[in-house]
VEXFI-980955 format. One record per residue: residue number from 1; residue in three letters; x, y, z of N, C-alpha, C, O, CB in turn. Coordinates in nm, 2 decimals, padded with zeros to 4 digits. Atoms other than C-alpha are relative to their C-alpha. Glycine has a CB too. Layout:
pos NUM; code ala; n_px X; n_py Y; n_pz Z; ca_px X; ca_py Y; ca_pz Z; c_px X; c_py Y; c_pz Z; o_px X; o_py Y; o_pz Z; cb_px X; cb_py Y; cb_pz Z
...
END
This chain:
pos 1; code met; n_px -00.08; n_py -00.11; n_pz 00.01; ca_px -02.06; ca_py 04.29; ca_pz -03.98; c_px 00.01; c_py -00.03; c_pz 00.15; o_px -00.08; o_py -00.07; o_pz 00.22; cb_px -00.06; cb_py 00.15; cb_pz -00.06
pos 2; code asn; n_px -00.14; n_py 00.08; n_pz -00.07; ca_px -01.78; ca_py 04.19; ca_pz -03.72; c_px 00.06; c_py 00.13; c_pz 00.09; o_px 00.18; o_py 00.13; o_pz 00.12; cb_px 00.14; cb_py -00.08; cb_pz -00.14
pos 3; code arg; n_px 00.02; n_py -00.09; n_pz -00.13; ca_px -01.83; ca_py 04.50; ca_pz -03.46; c_px 00.04; c_py -00.04; c_pz 00.12; o_px -00.03; o_py -00.12; o_pz 00.19; cb_px -00.13; cb_py 00.04; cb_pz 00.02
pos 4; code gln; n_px -00.02; n_py 00.00; n_pz -00.08; ca_px -01.61; ca_py 04.54; ca_pz -03.23; c_px -00.04; c_py 00.05; c_pz 00.16; o_px -00.04; o_py 00.17; o_pz 00.15; cb_px 00.05; cb_py -00.01; cb_pz -00.05
pos 5; code pro; n_px 00.09; n_py -00.06; n_pz -00.08; ca_px -01.78; ca_py 04.62; ca_pz -02.84; c_px 00.11; c_py 00.13; c_pz 00.08; o_px 00.23; o_py 00.13; o_pz 00.10; cb_px -00.09; cb_py -00.12; cb_pz 00.11
pos 6; code glu; n_px -00.01; n_py -00.10; n_pz 00.02; ca_px -01.75; ca_py 04.94; ca_pz -02.77; c_px 00.13; c_py 00.02; c_pz 00.19; o_px 00.23; o_py 00.08; o_pz 00.20; cb_px -00.20; cb_py 00.08; cb_pz -00.05
pos 7; code ala; n_px -00.17; n_py -00.02; n_pz -00.10; ca_px -01.49; ca_py 04.93; ca_pz -02.40; c_px 00.14; c_py -00.02; c_pz -00.08; o_px 00.25; o_py 00.04; o_pz -00.07; cb_px 00.01; cb_py -00.16; cb_pz 00.13
pos 8; code asp; n_px -00.10; n_py 00.06; n_pz 00.13; ca_px -01.28; ca_py 04.77; ca_pz -02.68; c_px 00.03; c_py 00.15; c_pz -00.04; o_px 00.11; o_py 00.22; o_pz 00.01; cb_px -00.07; cb_py -00.12; cb_pz -00.14
pos 9; code ile; n_px -00.03; n_py -00.17; n_pz 00.11; ca_px -01.30; ca_py 05.12; ca_pz -02.91; c_px 00.08; c_py 00.04; c_pz 00.07; o_px 00.20; o_py 00.04; o_pz 00.05; cb_px -00.12; cb_py 00.13; cb_pz -00.03
pos 10; code arg; n_px 00.04; n_py -00.13; n_pz -00.08; ca_px -01.35; ca_py 05.35; ca_pz -02.62; c_px 00.16; c_py -00.04; c_pz 00.14; o_px 00.20; o_py 00.05; o_pz 00.21; cb_px -00.22; cb_py -00.02; cb_pz 00.07
pos 11; code arg; n_px -00.12; n_py -00.01; n_pz -00.12; ca_px -01.02; ca_py 05.19; ca_pz -02.36; c_px 00.11; c_py 00.07; c_pz -00.04; o_px 00.10; o_py 00.06; o_pz -00.16; cb_px 00.07; cb_py -00.14; cb_pz 00.05
pos 12; code glu; n_px -00.07; n_py 00.02; n_pz 00.05; ca_px -00.71; ca_py 05.32; ca_pz -02.41; c_px 00.08; c_py -00.11; c_pz 00.04; o_px 00.07; o_py -00.18; o_pz 00.14; cb_px 00.03; cb_py 00.08; cb_pz -00.03
pos 13; code arg; n_px -00.10; n_py 00.15; n_pz 00.00; ca_px -00.42; ca_py 05.07; ca_pz -02.49; c_px 00.14; c_py 00.07; c_pz 00.04; o_px 00.16; o_py 00.19; o_pz 00.00; cb_px 00.02; cb_py -00.09; cb_pz -00.19
pos 14; code pro; n_px -00.12; n_py -00.10; n_pz 00.03; ca_px -00.05; ca_py 05.16; ca_pz -02.39; c_px 00.05; c_py -00.05; c_pz -00.17; o_px 00.03; o_py -00.16; o_pz -00.23; cb_px 00.16; cb_py -00.02; cb_pz 00.13
pos 15; code gly; n_px -00.05; n_py -00.01; n_pz 00.16; ca_px 00.09; ca_py 05.20; ca_pz -02.76; c_px -00.11; c_py 00.02; c_pz -00.09; o_px -00.11; o_py -00.04; o_pz -00.20; cb_px 00.07; cb_py -00.13; cb_pz -00.06
pos 16; code cys; n_px 00.11; n_py 00.01; n_pz 00.09; ca_px -00.24; ca_py 05.29; ca_pz -02.90; c_px 00.01; c_py 00.11; c_pz -00.11; o_px -00.05; o_py 00.12; o_pz -00.21; cb_px -00.13; cb_py 00.01; cb_pz 00.09
pos 17; code leu; n_px -00.04; n_py -00.18; n_pz 00.06; ca_px -00.07; ca_py 05.66; ca_pz -03.02; c_px 00.09; c_py -00.05; c_pz -00.12; o_px 00.08; o_py -00.01; o_pz -00.24; cb_px 00.13; cb_py 00.12; cb_pz 00.14
pos 18; code lys; n_px -00.13; n_py 00.06; n_pz 00.04; ca_px 00.23; ca_py 05.45; ca_pz -03.14; c_px -00.07; c_py 00.00; c_pz -00.17; o_px -00.17; o_py -00.05; o_pz -00.21; cb_px 00.05; cb_py -00.19; cb_pz 00.10
pos 19; code lys; n_px 00.06; n_py -00.06; n_pz 00.19; ca_px 00.19; ca_py 05.59; ca_pz -03.57; c_px 00.12; c_py -00.12; c_pz -00.03; o_px 00.23; o_py -00.14; o_pz 00.01; cb_px 00.04; cb_py 00.23; cb_pz -00.08
pos 20; code ser; n_px -00.11; n_py 00.08; n_pz 00.13; ca_px 00.34; ca_py 05.35; ca_pz -03.82; c_px 00.05; c_py 00.17; c_pz -00.12; o_px -00.02; o_py 00.26; o_pz -00.16; cb_px -00.16; cb_py -00.18; cb_pz -00.16
pos 21; code ile; n_px -00.03; n_py -00.13; n_pz 00.04; ca_px 00.56; ca_py 05.61; ca_pz -03.99; c_px 00.01; c_py 00.00; c_pz -00.12; o_px 00.13; o_py 00.01; o_pz -00.17; cb_px 00.10; cb_py 00.06; cb_pz 00.05
pos 22; code gly; n_px 00.07; n_py 00.06; n_pz 00.07; ca_px 00.35; ca_py 05.54; ca_pz -04.31; c_px -00.03; c_py 00.09; c_pz 00.01; o_px 00.00; o_py 00.18; o_pz -00.05; cb_px -00.05; cb_py -00.09; cb_pz -00.01
pos 23; code glu; n_px 00.14; n_py -00.07; n_pz -00.06; ca_px 00.07; ca_py 05.70; ca_pz -04.14; c_px 00.06; c_py 00.15; c_pz -00.03; o_px 00.06; o_py 00.22; o_pz -00.13; cb_px -00.06; cb_py -00.03; cb_pz 00.18
pos 24; code glu; n_px -00.10; n_py -00.15; n_pz -00.06; ca_px 00.30; ca_py 06.01; ca_pz -03.95; c_px 00.03; c_py 00.09; c_pz -00.20; o_px -00.02; o_py 00.18; o_pz -00.27; cb_px 00.24; cb_py -00.10; cb_pz 00.10
pos 25; code lys; n_px -00.02; n_py -00.05; n_pz 00.19; ca_px 00.44; ca_py 06.07; ca_pz -04.36; c_px -00.12; c_py 00.00; c_pz -00.05; o_px -00.11; o_py 00.08; o_pz -00.15; cb_px 00.09; cb_py -00.12; cb_pz -00.12
pos 26; code leu; n_px 00.07; n_py -00.06; n_pz 00.09; ca_px 00.11; ca_py 06.09; ca_pz -04.50; c_px -00.06; c_py 00.10; c_pz 00.02; o_px -00.08; o_py 00.20; o_pz -00.05; cb_px -00.08; cb_py -00.06; cb_pz -00.05
pos 27; code val; n_px 00.06; n_py -00.20; n_pz -00.07; ca_px -00.06; ca_py 06.39; ca_pz -04.29; c_px 00.08; c_py 00.03; c_pz 00.03; o_px 00.05; o_py 00.09; o_pz 00.13; cb_px -00.08; cb_py 00.06; cb_pz 00.13
pos 28; code val; n_px -00.13; n_py -00.08; n_pz -00.01; ca_px 00.27; ca_py 06.51; ca_pz -04.28; c_px -00.01; c_py 00.08; c_pz -00.15; o_px -00.03; o_py 00.19; o_pz -00.18; cb_px 00.15; cb_py -00.10; cb_pz 00.04
pos 29; code ser; n_px 00.01; n_py -00.05; n_pz 00.13; ca_px 00.29; ca_py 06.52; ca_pz -04.66; c_px -00.12; c_py 00.10; c_pz -00.05; o_px -00.11; o_py 00.13; o_pz -00.17; cb_px 00.00; cb_py -00.12; cb_pz -00.09
pos 30; code his; n_px 00.16; n_py 00.01; n_pz -00.03; ca_px -00.06; ca_py 06.63; ca_pz -04.65; c_px -00.03; c_py 00.06; c_pz 00.06; o_px -00.10; o_py -00.01; o_pz 00.13; cb_px -00.06; cb_py -00.08; cb_pz 00.03
pos 31; code pro; n_px 00.09; n_py 00.02; n_pz -00.21; ca_px -00.20; ca_py 06.81; ca_pz -04.34; c_px -00.11; c_py 00.05; c_pz -00.09; o_px -00.20; o_py -00.02; o_pz -00.06; cb_px 00.06; cb_py 00.15; cb_pz 00.20
pos 32; code asn; n_px 00.08; n_py -00.07; n_pz 00.07; ca_px -00.46; ca_py 07.02; ca_pz -04.61; c_px -00.13; c_py -00.08; c_pz -00.05; o_px -00.23; o_py -00.05; o_pz -00.11; cb_px 00.08; cb_py 00.05; cb_pz -00.11
pos 33; code arg; n_px 00.07; n_py 00.11; n_pz 00.03; ca_px -00.62; ca_py 06.70; ca_pz -04.63; c_px -00.07; c_py -00.11; c_pz 00.11; o_px -00.13; o_py -00.22; o_pz 00.09; cb_px 00.07; cb_py -00.06; cb_pz -00.09
pos 34; code phe; n_px 00.08; n_py 00.15; n_pz -00.14; ca_px -00.73; ca_py 06.52; ca_pz -04.26; c_px -00.11; c_py 00.14; c_pz 00.13; o_px -00.09; o_py 00.19; o_pz 00.24; cb_px 00.22; cb_py -00.12; cb_pz 00.17
pos 35; code ile; n_px 00.09; n_py -00.07; n_pz -00.12; ca_px -00.96; ca_py 06.72; ca_pz -04.05; c_px 00.00; c_py -00.14; c_pz 00.14; o_px 00.01; o_py -00.26; o_pz 00.13; cb_px -00.19; cb_py 00.04; cb_pz -00.08
pos 36; code leu; n_px -00.01; n_py 00.14; n_pz -00.13; ca_px -00.98; ca_py 06.53; ca_pz -03.67; c_px -00.19; c_py 00.03; c_pz -00.01; o_px -00.23; o_py 00.14; o_pz -00.07; cb_px 00.11; cb_py 00.04; cb_pz 00.24
pos 37; code gly; n_px 00.14; n_py 00.03; n_pz -00.08; ca_px -01.39; ca_py 06.45; ca_pz -03.55; c_px 00.00; c_py -00.06; c_pz 00.03; o_px 00.08; o_py -00.16; o_pz 00.00; cb_px -00.11; cb_py -00.01; cb_pz -00.02
pos 38; code phe; n_px -00.02; n_py 00.12; n_pz -00.04; ca_px -01.52; ca_py 06.29; ca_pz -03.35; c_px -00.21; c_py -00.03; c_pz 00.00; o_px -00.29; o_py 00.06; o_pz 00.03; cb_px 00.11; cb_py 00.00; cb_pz 00.17
pos 39; code asp; n_px 00.14; n_py 00.05; n_pz 00.05; ca_px -01.88; ca_py 06.11; ca_pz -03.44; c_px -00.09; c_py -00.08; c_pz 00.17; o_px -00.16; o_py -00.18; o_pz 00.18; cb_px 00.04; cb_py -00.16; cb_pz -00.15
pos 40; code asn; n_px 00.12; n_py 00.02; n_pz -00.07; ca_px -02.05; ca_py 06.11; ca_pz -03.11; c_px -00.17; c_py 00.02; c_pz 00.00; o_px -00.24; o_py 00.11; o_pz 00.04; cb_px 00.03; cb_py 00.05; cb_pz 00.08
pos 41; code thr; n_px 00.17; n_py 00.00; n_pz 00.00; ca_px -02.43; ca_py 06.00; ca_pz -03.18; c_px -00.02; c_py -00.03; c_pz 00.10; o_px -00.09; o_py 00.06; o_pz 00.15; cb_px -00.10; cb_py -00.07; cb_pz -00.08
pos 42; code arg; n_px 00.11; n_py -00.02; n_pz -00.11; ca_px -02.54; ca_py 05.93; ca_pz -02.89; c_px 00.08; c_py 00.03; c_pz 00.14; o_px 00.20; o_py 00.03; o_pz 00.17; cb_px -00.11; cb_py -00.14; cb_pz 00.01
pos 43; code ala; n_px -00.06; n_py -00.07; n_pz -00.12; ca_px -02.55; ca_py 06.07; ca_pz -02.52; c_px 00.12; c_py 00.01; c_pz 00.09; o_px 00.18; o_py 00.10; o_pz 00.13; cb_px -00.07; cb_py -00.03; cb_pz 00.06
pos 44; code lys; n_px -00.11; n_py -00.01; n_pz -00.07; ca_px -02.32; ca_py 05.89; ca_pz -02.33; c_px 00.10; c_py 00.01; c_pz -00.07; o_px 00.19; o_py 00.02; o_pz 00.01; cb_px 00.02; cb_py -00.08; cb_pz 00.07
pos 45; code leu; n_px -00.18; n_py -00.06; n_pz 00.06; ca_px -02.02; ca_py 05.96; ca_pz -02.55; c_px 00.02; c_py 00.15; c_pz 00.02; o_px 00.11; o_py 00.22; o_pz -00.02; cb_px 00.03; cb_py -00.02; cb_pz -00.20
pos 46; code trp; n_px -00.07; n_py -00.15; n_pz -00.01; ca_px -02.02; ca_py 06.30; ca_pz -02.46; c_px -00.01; c_py -00.05; c_pz 00.17; o_px -00.08; o_py 00.04; o_pz 00.23; cb_px -00.10; cb_py 00.18; cb_pz -00.08
pos 47; code ser; n_px -00.01; n_py -00.02; n_pz -00.14; ca_px -01.97; ca_py 06.17; ca_pz -02.09; c_px 00.12; c_py -00.04; c_pz -00.03; o_px 00.17; o_py -00.03; o_pz -00.14; cb_px -00.07; cb_py -00.07; cb_pz 00.10
pos 48; code asp; n_px -00.17; n_py -00.06; n_pz -00.08; ca_px -01.58; ca_py 06.14; ca_pz -01.90; c_px 00.06; c_py -00.08; c_pz -00.19; o_px 00.17; o_py -00.04; o_pz -00.22; cb_px 00.10; cb_py -00.14; cb_pz 00.26
pos 49; code ile; n_px -00.03; n_py 00.07; n_pz 00.07; ca_px -01.55; ca_py 05.89; ca_pz -02.26; c_px 00.02; c_py 00.09; c_pz -00.11; o_px 00.13; o_py 00.08; o_pz -00.16; cb_px -00.08; cb_py -00.11; cb_pz -00.01
pos 50; code tyr; n_px -00.07; n_py -00.18; n_pz 00.04; ca_px -01.53; ca_py 06.25; ca_pz -02.46; c_px 00.13; c_py 00.06; c_pz -00.04; o_px 00.19; o_py 00.10; o_pz -00.14; cb_px -00.01; cb_py 00.08; cb_pz 00.10
pos 51; code ile; n_px -00.09; n_py -00.11; n_pz -00.04; ca_px -01.31; ca_py 06.38; ca_pz -02.23; c_px 00.13; c_py -00.13; c_pz 00.00; o_px 00.25; o_py -00.09; o_pz 00.04; cb_px -00.06; cb_py 00.09; cb_pz 00.16
pos 52; code asp; n_px -00.09; n_py 00.13; n_pz 00.02; ca_px -01.09; ca_py 06.03; ca_pz -02.26; c_px 00.08; c_py 00.04; c_pz -00.17; o_px 00.20; o_py 00.04; o_pz -00.21; cb_px -00.12; cb_py -00.20; cb_pz 00.00
pos 53; code gln; n_px -00.06; n_py 00.07; n_pz 00.14; ca_px -01.09; ca_py 06.03; ca_pz -02.64; c_px 00.06; c_py 00.16; c_pz -00.02; o_px 00.18; o_py 00.16; o_pz -00.05; cb_px -00.14; cb_py -00.09; cb_pz -00.16
pos 54; code ile; n_px -00.12; n_py -00.11; n_pz 00.02; ca_px -00.97; ca_py 06.44; ca_pz -02.67; c_px 00.09; c_py -00.01; c_pz 00.08; o_px 00.19; o_py 00.04; o_pz 00.02; cb_px -00.03; cb_py 00.14; cb_pz 00.00
pos 55; code lys; n_px -00.13; n_py 00.01; n_pz -00.03; ca_px -00.68; ca_py 06.36; ca_pz -02.39; c_px 00.09; c_py -00.12; c_pz -00.15; o_px 00.19; o_py -00.09; o_pz -00.22; cb_px -00.01; cb_py -00.08; cb_pz 00.19
pos 56; code leu; n_px -00.05; n_py 00.06; n_pz 00.10; ca_px -00.60; ca_py 06.08; ca_pz -02.65; c_px 00.07; c_py 00.05; c_pz -00.12; o_px 00.19; o_py 00.03; o_pz -00.14; cb_px -00.07; cb_py -00.05; cb_pz -00.02
pos 57; code trp; n_px -00.04; n_py -00.10; n_pz 00.13; ca_px -00.58; ca_py 06.29; ca_pz -02.99; c_px 00.05; c_py 00.10; c_pz 00.04; o_px 00.13; o_py 00.14; o_pz -00.05; cb_px -00.10; cb_py 00.06; cb_pz -00.07
pos 58; code arg; n_px -00.08; n_py -00.16; n_pz -00.09; ca_px -00.45; ca_py 06.63; ca_pz -02.74; c_px 00.16; c_py -00.11; c_pz -00.07; o_px 00.23; o_py -00.08; o_pz -00.16; cb_px -00.05; cb_py 00.03; cb_pz 00.29
pos 59; code arg; n_px -00.13; n_py 00.05; n_pz -00.01; ca_px -00.13; ca_py 06.36; ca_pz -02.73; c_px 00.07; c_py -00.03; c_pz -00.17; o_px 00.19; o_py -00.02; o_pz -00.21; cb_px -00.01; cb_py -00.13; cb_pz 00.10
pos 60; code ala; n_px -00.03; n_py 00.10; n_pz 00.14; ca_px -00.16; ca_py 06.17; ca_pz -03.11; c_px 00.05; c_py 00.18; c_pz -00.02; o_px 00.14; o_py 00.22; o_pz 00.06; cb_px -00.16; cb_py -00.12; cb_pz -00.13
pos 61; code leu; n_px 00.01; n_py -00.13; n_pz -00.01; ca_px -00.17; ca_py 06.59; ca_pz -03.20; c_px 00.16; c_py 00.04; c_pz 00.05; o_px 00.28; o_py 00.03; o_pz 00.00; cb_px -00.12; cb_py 00.04; cb_pz 00.09
pos 62; code ser; n_px -00.22; n_py -00.02; n_pz -00.07; ca_px 00.18; ca_py 06.69; ca_pz -03.00; c_px 00.06; c_py -00.13; c_pz -00.10; o_px 00.16; o_py -00.12; o_pz -00.17; cb_px 00.05; cb_py -00.08; cb_pz 00.25
pos 63; code lys; n_px -00.14; n_py 00.09; n_pz 00.13; ca_px 00.35; ca_py 06.43; ca_pz -03.22; c_px 00.03; c_py 00.05; c_pz -00.09; o_px 00.15; o_py 00.05; o_pz -00.13; cb_px -00.02; cb_py -00.13; cb_pz -00.08
pos 64; code leu; n_px -00.01; n_py -00.02; n_pz 00.14; ca_px 00.30; ca_py 06.57; ca_pz -03.51; c_px 00.05; c_py 00.17; c_pz 00.00; o_px 00.02; o_py 00.24; o_pz 00.10; cb_px -00.16; cb_py -00.04; cb_pz -00.09
pos 65; code pro; n_px -00.05; n_py -00.13; n_pz -00.03; ca_px 00.48; ca_py 06.95; ca_pz -03.62; c_px -00.16; c_py 00.11; c_pz -00.03; o_px -00.28; o_py 00.13; o_pz -00.07; cb_px 00.15; cb_py 00.04; cb_pz -00.13
pos 66; code arg; n_px 00.15; n_py -00.10; n_pz -00.14; ca_px 00.28; ca_py 07.20; ca_pz -03.44; c_px -00.15; c_py 00.08; c_pz -00.12; o_px -00.27; o_py 00.10; o_pz -00.11; cb_px 00.12; cb_py 00.25; cb_pz 00.12
pos 67; code asp; n_px 00.12; n_py -00.08; n_pz 00.09; ca_px 00.12; ca_py 07.38; ca_pz -03.78; c_px -00.10; c_py -00.12; c_pz -00.09; o_px -00.20; o_py -00.09; o_pz -00.14; cb_px 00.10; cb_py 00.12; cb_pz -00.14
pos 68; code val; n_px 00.04; n_py 00.09; n_pz 00.07; ca_px 00.05; ca_py 07.02; ca_pz -03.93; c_px -00.12; c_py -00.02; c_pz 00.16; o_px -00.24; o_py -00.03; o_pz 00.14; cb_px 00.13; cb_py -00.12; cb_pz -00.06
pos 69; code ala; n_px 00.14; n_py -00.01; n_pz -00.09; ca_px -00.17; ca_py 07.01; ca_pz -03.59; c_px -00.10; c_py 00.04; c_pz -00.05; o_px -00.20; o_py -00.02; o_pz -00.10; cb_px 00.01; cb_py 00.07; cb_pz 00.11
pos 70; code glu; n_px 00.09; n_py -00.09; n_pz 00.00; ca_px -00.33; ca_py 07.30; ca_pz -03.62; c_px -00.08; c_py -00.03; c_pz -00.13; o_px -00.20; o_py -00.05; o_pz -00.12; cb_px 00.07; cb_py 00.14; cb_pz 00.00
pos 71; code lys; n_px 00.10; n_py 00.03; n_pz 00.09; ca_px -00.44; ca_py 07.23; ca_pz -03.96; c_px -00.09; c_py -00.13; c_pz 00.01; o_px -00.21; o_py -00.12; o_pz -00.03; cb_px 00.05; cb_py 00.00; cb_pz -00.10
pos 72; code val; n_px 00.10; n_py 00.09; n_pz -00.05; ca_px -00.57; ca_py 06.89; ca_pz -03.84; c_px -00.13; c_py 00.00; c_pz 00.05; o_px -00.24; o_py -00.04; o_pz 00.03; cb_px 00.04; cb_py -00.05; cb_pz 00.06
pos 73; code ala; n_px 00.07; n_py -00.04; n_pz -00.18; ca_px -00.71; ca_py 07.01; ca_pz -03.52; c_px -00.14; c_py 00.04; c_pz -00.08; o_px -00.24; o_py -00.03; o_pz -00.09; cb_px 00.11; cb_py 00.18; cb_pz 00.12
pos 74; code tyr; n_px 00.15; n_py -00.13; n_pz 00.03; ca_px -00.98; ca_py 07.32; ca_pz -03.68; c_px 00.09; c_py 00.09; c_pz -00.10; o_px 00.05; o_py 00.20; o_pz -00.12; cb_px -00.07; cb_py 00.13; cb_pz 00.17
pos 75; code arg; n_px 00.00; n_py -00.11; n_pz 00.06; ca_px -00.75; ca_py 07.48; ca_pz -03.92; c_px -00.07; c_py -00.01; c_pz -00.16; o_px -00.11; o_py 00.08; o_pz -00.23; cb_px 00.14; cb_py 00.05; cb_pz 00.01
pos 76; code asn; n_px 00.05; n_py 00.07; n_pz 00.11; ca_px -00.85; ca_py 07.24; ca_pz -04.22; c_px -00.13; c_py 00.06; c_pz 00.01; o_px -00.16; o_py 00.12; o_pz -00.10; cb_px 00.01; cb_py -00.14; cb_pz 00.00
pos 77; code ala; n_px 00.16; n_py -00.02; n_pz 00.03; ca_px -01.23; ca_py 07.30; ca_pz -04.13; c_px -00.03; c_py 00.14; c_pz 00.03; o_px -00.15; o_py 00.15; o_pz 00.06; cb_px -00.11; cb_py -00.10; cb_pz 00.09
pos 78; code glu; n_px -00.01; n_py -00.14; n_pz 00.01; ca_px -01.20; ca_py 07.66; ca_pz -04.11; c_px -00.03; c_py 00.04; c_pz -00.16; o_px -00.11; o_py 00.11; o_pz -00.22; cb_px 00.14; cb_py 00.04; cb_pz 00.05
pos 79; code arg; n_px -00.02; n_py -00.14; n_pz 00.14; ca_px -01.11; ca_py 07.77; ca_pz -04.45; c_px -00.06; c_py -00.19; c_pz -00.10; o_px -00.03; o_py -00.19; o_pz -00.22; cb_px 00.27; cb_py 00.12; cb_pz -00.06
pos 80; code leu; n_px 00.11; n_py 00.06; n_pz 00.11; ca_px -01.32; ca_py 07.45; ca_pz -04.64; c_px -00.13; c_py 00.01; c_pz 00.05; o_px -00.21; o_py 00.03; o_pz -00.04; cb_px 00.02; cb_py -00.16; cb_pz -00.02
pos 81; code trp; n_px 00.12; n_py -00.08; n_pz 00.02; ca_px -01.64; ca_py 07.54; ca_pz -04.43; c_px -00.01; c_py 00.18; c_pz 00.08; o_px -00.08; o_py 00.22; o_pz 00.17; cb_px -00.12; cb_py -00.11; cb_pz 00.07
pos 82; code his; n_px 00.01; n_py -00.12; n_pz -00.06; ca_px -01.55; ca_py 07.91; ca_pz -04.38; c_px -00.07; c_py 00.07; c_pz 00.14; o_px -00.16; o_py 00.15; o_pz 00.16; cb_px -00.03; cb_py 00.04; cb_pz -00.08
pos 83; code leu; n_px 00.10; n_py -00.02; n_pz -00.15; ca_px -01.60; ca_py 07.90; ca_pz -04.01; c_px 00.07; c_py 00.12; c_pz 00.02; o_px 00.12; o_py 00.17; o_pz -00.09; cb_px 00.00; cb_py -00.12; cb_pz 00.15
pos 84; code pro; n_px 00.01; n_py -00.09; n_pz 00.00; ca_px -01.50; ca_py 08.20; ca_pz -03.86; c_px 00.18; c_py -00.02; c_pz 00.09; o_px 00.21; o_py -00.10; o_pz 00.18; cb_px -00.15; cb_py 00.06; cb_pz 00.04
pos 85; code lys; n_px -00.13; n_py 00.09; n_pz -00.03; ca_px -01.09; ca_py 08.19; ca_pz -03.79; c_px 00.05; c_py -00.03; c_pz 00.18; o_px 00.09; o_py 00.08; o_pz 00.22; cb_px 00.14; cb_py 00.09; cb_pz -00.10
pos 86; code ile; n_px -00.05; n_py 00.01; n_pz -00.16; ca_px -00.97; ca_py 08.06; ca_pz -03.37; c_px 00.12; c_py 00.14; c_pz -00.04; o_px 00.15; o_py 00.18; o_pz -00.15; cb_px 00.10; cb_py -00.20; cb_pz 00.05
pos 87; code thr; n_px -00.11; n_py -00.05; n_pz -00.03; ca_px -00.69; ca_py 08.29; ca_pz -03.28; c_px 00.03; c_py -00.04; c_pz 00.14; o_px -00.05; o_py -00.04; o_pz 00.24; cb_px -00.01; cb_py 00.14; cb_pz -00.03
pos 88; code thr; n_px -00.03; n_py 00.10; n_pz -00.12; ca_px -00.46; ca_py 08.11; ca_pz -03.03; c_px 00.09; c_py 00.17; c_pz 00.06; o_px 00.13; o_py 00.12; o_pz 00.17; cb_px 00.11; cb_py -00.20; cb_pz -00.06
pos 89; code asp; n_px -00.06; n_py -00.14; n_pz 00.03; ca_px -00.28; ca_py 08.51; ca_pz -03.01; c_px -00.08; c_py 00.04; c_pz 00.21; o_px -00.19; o_py 00.08; o_pz 00.23; cb_px -00.10; cb_py 00.10; cb_pz -00.20
pos 90; code lys; n_px -00.01; n_py 00.01; n_pz -00.13; ca_px -00.27; ca_py 08.52; ca_pz -02.60; c_px -00.03; c_py 00.11; c_pz 00.07; o_px -00.09; o_py 00.11; o_pz 00.18; cb_px 00.11; cb_py -00.05; cb_pz 00.04
pos 91; code gly; n_px -00.06; n_py -00.14; n_pz -00.04; ca_px -00.19; ca_py 08.91; ca_pz -02.60; c_px -00.12; c_py 00.06; c_pz -00.01; o_px -00.11; o_py 00.18; o_pz -00.03; cb_px 00.13; cb_py 00.06; cb_pz -00.09
pos 92; code gly; n_px 00.14; n_py -00.13; n_pz 00.05; ca_px -00.54; ca_py 09.06; ca_pz -02.64; c_px -00.14; c_py -00.03; c_pz -00.09; o_px -00.22; o_py 00.06; o_pz -00.11; cb_px 00.07; cb_py 00.12; cb_pz -00.11
END
């Protein structure tokens, strides 16, 4: 198996958030079929690398319509695993 070095996988590169039109259309057309997840299996992956991953995916999700981004980010997980709903209401 030909694996890329870890540094290459985690390093932010200009253009890494450029989505193909087909991928974006797929997610927008079927928003209930995608869930964002992280596979941080080693302690060192929970360091600044994790923060960089979060920043990267927040920027990627911001390119999608809000309702689609929320489904991918957390609402689909709530639905599939019967989790308590996260409220985004700031009013109390």
